[in-house]
Every structure is written in structure tokens, then in C-alpha cells.
C-alpha positions in Angstrom: 84.6 112.7 98.7 85.9 115.4 96.6 86.5 113.8 93.1 89.4 114.7 90.6 87.1 115.7 87.3 90.2 117.2 85.4 91.6 114.6 82.9 93.2 117.6 81.2 97.0 116.7 82.3 96.5 112.6 81.7 94.8 113.3 78.1 97.7 115.6 77.1 99.9 112.9 77.3 101.8 111.1 74.0 99.7 108.0 74.7 96.2 109.6 74.4 97.6 111.7 71.7 98.5 109.0 70.0 95.0 107.3 71.0 93.0 110.4 69.4 94.8 110.4 66.7 94.3 106.5 65.7 90.8 106.9 66.4 90.2 109.3 64.1 92.0 107.9 61.2 90.5 104.5 61.3 86.7 106.5 61.2 85.6 104.8 64.3 84.5 106.1 67.6 86.4 105.0 70.7 86.3 105.8 74.7 88.7 105.1 77.2 85.9 102.7 80.1 86.4 101.3 84.1 88.9 101.3 86.2 91.5 103.6 84.5 88.3 106.2 84.6 87.1 105.3 88.0 90.9 105.8 89.7 91.5 108.9 88.4 88.5 110.2 89.9 89.3 108.7 92.9 92.5 110.3 92.4 94.0 106.6 93.4 97.3 105.2 91.5 96.4 105.3 87.7 95.7 101.3 87.1 98.4 100.0 84.7 96.0 98.7 82.3 93.4 101.2 80.2 90.3 99.1 78.4 89.5 101.2 75.5 86.3 100.3 73.8 86.1 100.9 70.0 82.4 100.7 68.0 83.8 99.1 65.2 86.5 96.2 65.7 88.8 96.4 68.6 91.3 94.2 67.5 92.0 96.5 64.0 91.9 99.7 66.6 94.5 97.6 68.4 97.1 96.9 65.5 96.8 100.3 64.5 97.8 101.8 67.6 100.4 99.4 68.1 101.5 100.5 64.5 101.9 104.1 65.7 103.3 103.8 69.6 107.0 103.0 69.1 108.7 100.2 71.3 105.1 98.8 71.7 104.9 94.8 71.6 103.3 92.8 69.2 99.5 93.1 69.2 98.1 89.7 71.4 94.9 89.1 69.7 92.1 87.1 71.4 89.6 86.7 68.9 86.9 84.3 70.9 86.1 87.4 72.8 87.1 89.5 70.2 89.5 92.0 72.0 93.4 92.7 71.5 96.1 93.6 74.3 99.2 96.1 73.1 101.8 96.1 75.9 103.9 99.6 75.8 105.9 101.7 78.6 104.9 99.0 81.1 101.1 99.4 80.3 99.0 97.1 78.9 95.9 98.6 76.5 93.2 96.3 76.0 91.0 97.0 72.9 87.5 95.9 72.4 84.5 95.8 70.1 81.6 97.5 72.0 79.2 94.8 72.4 76.2 93.6 73.7 75.7 90.3 76.1 73.2 87.4 76.8 73.8 84.9 79.4 72.5 81.5 80.1 71.8 79.8 83.1 74.7 77.5 83.6 77.7 79.6 82.3 78.8 83.1 82.9 80.3 83.2 79.3 77.9 85.3 77.6 76.7 85.0 73.9 78.4 88.5 72.4 77.0 90.5 69.7 78.1 93.8 68.6 76.3 97.0 70.0 76.4 100.5 71.0 78.7 102.1 73.6 75.3 102.2 75.6 75.2 98.6 75.4 78.6 98.0 76.4 78.0 100.4 79.4 74.5 98.6 80.2 76.9 94.9 80.1 79.5 96.7 83.0 79.4 95.4 86.7 79.2 99.0 88.7 77.7 102.3 87.9 81.3 103.0 88.7 82.9 101.0 86.2 80.7 102.4 83.7 82.2 105.7 83.3 84.0 106.4 80.3 86.0 109.3 78.1 85.6 110.4 75.0 88.8 109.5 72.7 87.3 111.5 69.5 87.9 114.5 67.8 84.1 116.3 68.3 84.3 115.6 72.3 87.9 114.4 73.1 87.7 114.2 77.0 84.2 114.4 77.4 83.0 112.1 80.3 80.1 110.1 79.7 78.4 108.8 82.4 74.4 107.6 81.9 74.2 105.5 85.3 75.3 108.5 87.6 78.7 107.0 88.5 80.2 110.2 89.6 76.9 110.5 92.4 77.9 106.8 93.7 81.5 107.6 93.8 81.3 111.0 96.0 78.5 109.2 97.8 81.0 105.5 98.4 78.7 103.2 96.7 78.5 100.5 94.7 75.6 99.7 92.4 74.7 98.0 89.6 73.6 99.5 85.8 70.8 97.5 85.5 68.8 95.1 88.1 70.9 93.7 90.2 69.5 89.8 90.2 69.8 90.0 86.3 73.6 91.5 86.9 74.8 88.8 89.5 73.1 85.8 88.0 74.6 86.4 84.8 77.6 87.0 85.8 78.1 85.4 89.4 81.8 86.6 90.2 80.3 89.8 90.2 79.3 89.2 93.8 82.7 88.7 94.4 84.0 91.9 92.8 81.3 94.1 94.5 82.9 92.5 97.9 86.2 93.4 96.9 85.9 96.8 95.7 83.5 97.5 98.7 87.1 96.6 100.8 89.4 98.3 98.6 87.9 101.7 98.4 86.1 101.4 101.3 82.2 101.9 99.9 79.5 100.5 101.2 77.0 98.3 99.1 73.6 99.6 97.6 71.2 97.8 100.1 69.2 96.1 96.7 72.4 95.4 95.0 73.5 93.6 98.7 70.6 91.6 99.2 70.5 90.5 95.8 74.0 89.2 96.5 72.7 87.3 99.1 69.5 85.8 96.9 72.1 84.9 94.6 74.5 83.1 96.7 74.5 79.9 95.2 75.2 81.4 91.6 78.9 81.2 92.7 78.9 77.6 92.1 79.4 78.1 88.5 82.7 80.2 88.9 85.7 78.9 88.7 88.0 78.2 92.3 90.3 80.0 90.7 89.0 82.8 89.9 87.4 83.1 93.1 90.9 83.0 94.8 91.9 85.7 92.5 89.1 87.7 94.2 89.9 86.8 97.6 93.4 87.3 97.1 93.0 90.8 96.3 90.7 91.3 99.6 93.6 89.9 101.4 95.9 92.4 100.3 93.5 95.4 101.1 94.8 97.3 104.8 91.9 96.0 106.2 90.4 92.6 105.0 87.9 92.0 107.3 85.4 94.1 106.0 85.5 91.7 102.9 84.9 88.5 104.6 82.3 90.0 106.6 80.4 90.9 104.0 81.6 87.6 102.7 79.7 85.8 105.9 76.5 87.9 106.1 75.8 87.4 102.3 75.9 83.6 102.2 79.1 83.6 100.2 81.8 82.6 102.7 79.8 79.4 103.2 79.6 78.4 100.0 83.8 79.2 99.2 85.4 78.4 102.5 83.2 76.7 105.1 86.3 76.0 107.4 85.8 79.8 108.5 81.9 79.3 109.0 82.3 76.7 111.5 84.6 78.5 113.4 81.4 81.2 114.1 79.8 81.5 117.7 80.4 81.2 120.8 78.9 77.6 123.1 78.5 77.9 126.5 78.8 75.1 128.9 78.6 75.2 133.0 79.3 79.3 132.9 82.3 78.9 130.6 82.5 80.1 126.9 85.0 80.2 124.6 85.1 83.3 122.0 84.4 83.5 118.5 87.2 82.3 116.7 85.2 83.6 113.2 86.0 87.3 114.6 89.1 86.3 116.6 90.8 85.2 112.8 89.6 88.2 111.3 91.2 90.4 113.9 94.4 88.5 113.6 94.3 89.4 109.7 93.6 92.6 110.1 96.6 92.9 112.9 98.9 91.1 110.6 97.9 93.5 107.5 99.6 96.1 109.8 103.0 95.1 109.4 103.5 92.2 106.8 102.0 92.6 102.8 103.1 89.1 102.3 100.2 87.7 100.9 100.8 83.8 101.6 101.4 85.0 105.3 98.2 86.9 105.5 96.8 83.7 104.1 98.4 81.9 107.3 96.7 84.3 109.2 93.2 83.8 107.5 93.9 79.8 108.2 95.8 79.3 111.6 92.9 78.6 113.6 90.8 76.2 111.3 91.9 73.1 113.2 89.9 74.4 116.0 86.3 73.7 115.2 87.1 70.0 114.2 89.0 69.6 117.8 86.6 71.6 120.4 85.6 69.8 123.5 84.4 70.6 126.6 86.6 68.5 129.5 85.5 69.8 133.0 86.9 71.2 135.0 89.6 72.5 132.8 86.9 73.8 130.1 86.8 74.6 126.6 90.1 72.2 124.9 91.2 72.2 121.5 94.1 69.9 121.7 96.3 69.7 118.3 94.2 72.1 116.4 97.5 73.0 115.0 98.2 69.7 113.5 94.7 69.1 112.4 94.7 73.1 110.9 97.8 71.9 108.8 96.2 69.3 107.4 93.2 71.1 106.3 95.2 74.0 104.9 96.8 71.1 102.7 93.1 69.9 101.6 91.8 73.4 101.7 94.4 74.3 98.8 93.5 71.2 96.9 90.3 72.2 96.8 90.3 76.0 95.7 92.9 74.7 93.0 95.6 77.1 94.6 99.4 76.1 94.8 100.4 72.9 96.5 104.0 74.0 96.1 106.5 75.8 98.5 103.9 78.6 99.1 101.2 75.9 100.5 103.9 74.2 102.7 104.7 77.7 104.0 101.2 78.3 105.0 101.2 74.9 106.3 104.3 75.5 108.4 102.7 78.8 109.8 99.9 76.9 110.9 101.5 74.2 112.2 103.7 76.1 114.4 101.2 79.3 114.9 101.2 78.3 118.8 104.5 77.5 119.4 105.9 81.5 119.8 103.1 82.2 122.0 103.6 79.2 124.7 107.6 80.4 124.7 106.1 83.7 125.2 104.0 82.8 128.4 106.6 81.1 129.9 110.1 81.8 131.0 112.3 82.2 128.2 114.7 79.6 127.7 117.8 79.4 125.5 116.8 76.0 124.5 113.3 76.9 123.7 114.7 79.4 121.3 116.8 76.9 119.6 114.1 74.7 118.8 111.7 77.2 117.6 114.5 78.8 115.7 115.4 75.3 114.1 112.0 74.1 113.6 110.9 77.2 112.0 114.1 77.6 110.1 114.2 80.6 107.3 110.7 81.6 108.5 111.3 82.2 112.2 110.8 86.2 112.0 107.1 85.4 110.2 106.2 83.2 112.4 106.8 85.6 115.6 104.8 88.3 113.0 101.7 86.2 113.1 101.9 85.6 116.9 102.3 89.2 117.3 99.1 89.6 115.2 97.3 87.0 117.1 97.4 89.0 120.5 93.7 90.2 120.5 93.1 90.4 124.3 91.3 93.7 125.4 93.1 93.4 128.9 95.8 96.3 128.5 98.0 94.9 131.2 97.9 91.0 129.2 98.5 92.8 125.9 101.7 94.8 126.9 102.8 91.8 128.7 102.6 89.6 126.3 104.3 92.1 123.2 106.8 92.9 125.8 107.4 89.0 126.3 107.6 88.8 122.2 110.6 91.3 122.5 112.5 89.5 124.8 112.0 86.5 122.2 113.2 88.3 119.4 116.3 89.6 120.8 117.3 86.1 122.1 116.3 84.8 118.7 118.8 87.7 117.6 121.5 86.0 120.1 120.8 82.1 119.7 121.1 83.2 115.8 124.6 85.1 116.0 125.9 81.5 118.5 124.5 78.5 116.6 123.1 79.6 113.1 120.0 77.5 113.3 117.9 79.0 110.7 119.0 76.7 107.9 120.6 74.3 109.9 123.3 72.1 108.6 124.6 69.2 110.8 128.6 70.1 111.8 129.7 67.0 110.8 127.8 64.7 107.9 126.7 60.7 108.3 129.6 60.1 105.7 132.2 61.5 107.8 130.5 59.0 110.9 130.7 56.0 108.5 133.9 56.8 108.0 135.3 57.4 111.3 133.8 54.0 113.0 134.1 52.1 109.8 130.0 51.7 109.4 128.1 51.0 106.8 124.5 52.9 106.8 122.9 51.6 109.7 120.6 53.0 112.5 123.8 54.1 114.6 124.2 57.0 112.0 121.2 58.1 112.8 121.3 58.1 116.2 124.6 59.6 117.1 123.6 62.0 114.2 120.2 63.0 116.3 122.4 63.1 119.3 124.3 66.1 118.0 121.6 67.9 117.3 119.7 67.6 120.2 123.0 68.7 122.4 123.4 71.7 120.2 119.8 72.8 120.5 119.6 72.3 124.5 123.4 74.1 124.2 125.3 71.3 125.7 127.8 72.0 122.7 128.0 75.1 120.4 127.1 74.3 116.6 130.9 73.7 115.6 132.6 70.9 114.0 135.0 70.2 116.6 132.5 69.9 119.5 130.2 67.8 117.3 133.2 65.4 116.5 133.7 65.1 120.0 130.0 64.7 120.9 130.6 62.2 118.0 133.2 60.1 119.5 131.4 59.8 122.9 128.3 58.4 121.5 129.9 56.1 119.4 131.7 54.8 122.6 127.8 54.4 124.2 126.9 52.3 121.5 130.3 50.4 121.9 131.6 51.1 118.4 135.4 51.3 117.5 136.6 54.1 115.8 139.7 55.1 113.2 141.3 58.3 114.3 143.0 58.4 110.9 139.5 58.6 109.2 138.6 62.1 110.0 
């Protein structure tokens, strides 16, 4: 891998001139370290946050820099961690004093003491994140690389600066970060580091669910999340984080009949979806769309393997998973639930003759998320038979075309009944009663079946006929 080792352009900007000048005036030593340096070397778009280490107080240096940067917002100070943040021109500058850390077995929160630059680089998670650039007058722009991080960048390897057993046991979140970086950067994890993750997998239990989900989200937002989830599975982390996915793994054979490995199928669906959508929650839906198959799997001769109601079961499991992982139990969760619950509907329609009635019901039930649902189902086509693959995709094209035609005519995505319950009550001089619900349901069914258009006059006519069947008397003047 060819690295961009020339920092001259980025260091010649007003921001770095201010940083150099302020470091000099503060009689301290300062360094840019971590992700900003790594991403510049990799020719990746620069991170919007820059980590700066000072050999004295990071908070004092932050205040001095904020005073010099025109338009910078007030300094945010985090005294507990000895850090401070300055937001300027869409960039977050995080300042910290160089430190060394020691950990207890029960927590990833270290005991912190002042240290040297070397101490600070020792505590970094990976050699590629321990690279530093001097902000000091005598050696401004010098790259400081004590662990051969440049070599690891060139070779695409993730390696810990110190013994990986110490690095991962001290802060188990680093195990997830290793897998996330391997997925984001398409790097490999050094063999000793990889083995250490497997040995220390149970240590992930001390990490908060929120931090774990943050890393899972970043893995899901990569172009090919399957790489990360396979690493999570092989190192034993996935079993401790999302056992619902592990339960999908494996193939059983009875009487010569097998089912597919739903774990690897799921990862293929996720990768397929990522080619067409960058919606995080739709990617979660792809990851969870088959989780109901493990508890519903049965072998029934002569039919073979069945997974009856796996969508319904999967939707219930989605709520429980979100709750356990302390993920949002709001509209985002409901969206994922709906996608899981409806994940087979368009596939069934695409397999059969596509009727207008089936399309209307699909659009009605999916509402504003119909496009997301079809995108998920197209990603679910993982057959290796080229004829079946082409047939399914052609059928989905027909489904999409019919959705457009039906939607133009019947406006079902955000369905509102053409007449309200209040209108029905006035017309038949009714108080709230089951008859109102029966009439509203009959009108809705007539629209979905294509018996009447989604229009007021047609709905009124249907209302009258349904009321007549129920023996109701009506009052024309009421409408």
C-alpha cells in the first residue's frame, strides 16, 4: 500500500500554524496523534476530529488555542479525564495531557498518571493509531513512529503496541475496535492479536451495551460488513453480543434434506443491501431479518425443513434484542421490526402472479417504507442459480412498476380513509359502536381489493350499501 507521507500541505494551514505558535508560547511540547495522522497517511478523507497530546496540561493548551482561533466555540472541559474539546470550523480538537494508565480487572476505566509521549503512545490500541506528528518549533512536522506503525499501514496489518493480552484485557473494547478497523480499512489482524481476542472474548462482558452498539453500527456502515461479523463469530465475541445470530449458524440434514446456513446467508443479504442503501436501520433489518428462523425450525416429512411464522417471531425478538442492547426503542426500532415482520411478503408476491390486490395490500401494510422493504427483499436474493436469480429480479421489477401504478391511482402509502368514523356516525345517527368499525373495515377492504377507488364518492356509496346490510337507517342531510 502506497502511503501519503508528505504532511507539508496540511501543516501549512492556518489551524496548524496556530497550533504550532500556541505550543511554543505555552512552553510545552505538543503532538497530533491517532486517527488524523493515520487517515492522512492512508489518503483517506481527513477525520473531523484531531487528537492533540500535550506534555503538560491538555486543558491549559486547549484554552490557549481557543483564545487564538477566531470563531472557536467555548472550551468544553472534562476534568475527570484531563481532556478538553475545542470546536472550530466543523472540526473538533481534543486536547489531553500525555499520560500512562493502569487498569483493574473489573473495569475499563484506568487509573491515570502524567507521563511522557512514549507512555502515551504505549497506551494506544494499535500501532497505526500510535503515530504522532510534532507541533514543536525544533522538529515541526516530524513523524514519530516507535512501533513501526508505518510498516503495518503499508502491509495492512492491525497490531497492538504492547502484549495484546494486556492491551485487550485492560480495555476489552479494543477487541471490537480491532475488528471494526479491519472491516473499515480491509486490514488483517496480526495472528498473535487475533488469538488474543479469542482468549479474552469473555472480557467484553464488562463493556457497556452502548459502546458495543456504537462499534457494531460502524461495522454495519462499512461497504462489506460480513468481514466484521465473520471475525466476531470466529473470535467468540458474537456469541456474547448477539447470540441470536450464532443460533442461525450451521446446516442440518435429515432424510437427505438440508437447509441453508442462515448465518452466512444473512451476511450475504447484508452485503447485498449495502450496495444499494446506506441507511443504518435498514442494514440492521437485513442483519436481523431471519433471526426468527432458529426458534421456528422444524423438519416435517415429506415437506422438509420449515420455518413457519419466523417473521412474526423475529419481529418480537427484534424488540427484545434492542431492549437488551440498550438501543433506541422508538421509531427506529419499530421500523426494523416492520421490515423483519414483512421481509417475506414481497418475495411471496414476486414468486406468484403479481395481482393488483396483492400490491395494494403490500403498499398499505408497508406504508411509507415500501421502497425500503423492496430493497431489503431484493438483497435477500442469494441464489447461485443464474436463471432463478434473473427471474426473481425481473419479478421484482414488475412489482416495483405495479407499485408505482397502484400508488398513483390509490395513494395507499399514507392511507387515510376517504370518509371518517364521524361521518358514518352522523349519516346513520349512531353513537360509537361496532357497526362503525365494520363499515370502515368494509370500505378499506373494498379499496384494497380494487372494488372501489380510494375516493370519497365511491366510499360513500359503499358506506350506504354496508349500512343497509346491517339494517341501519340513514339521513342524507347529514352529509
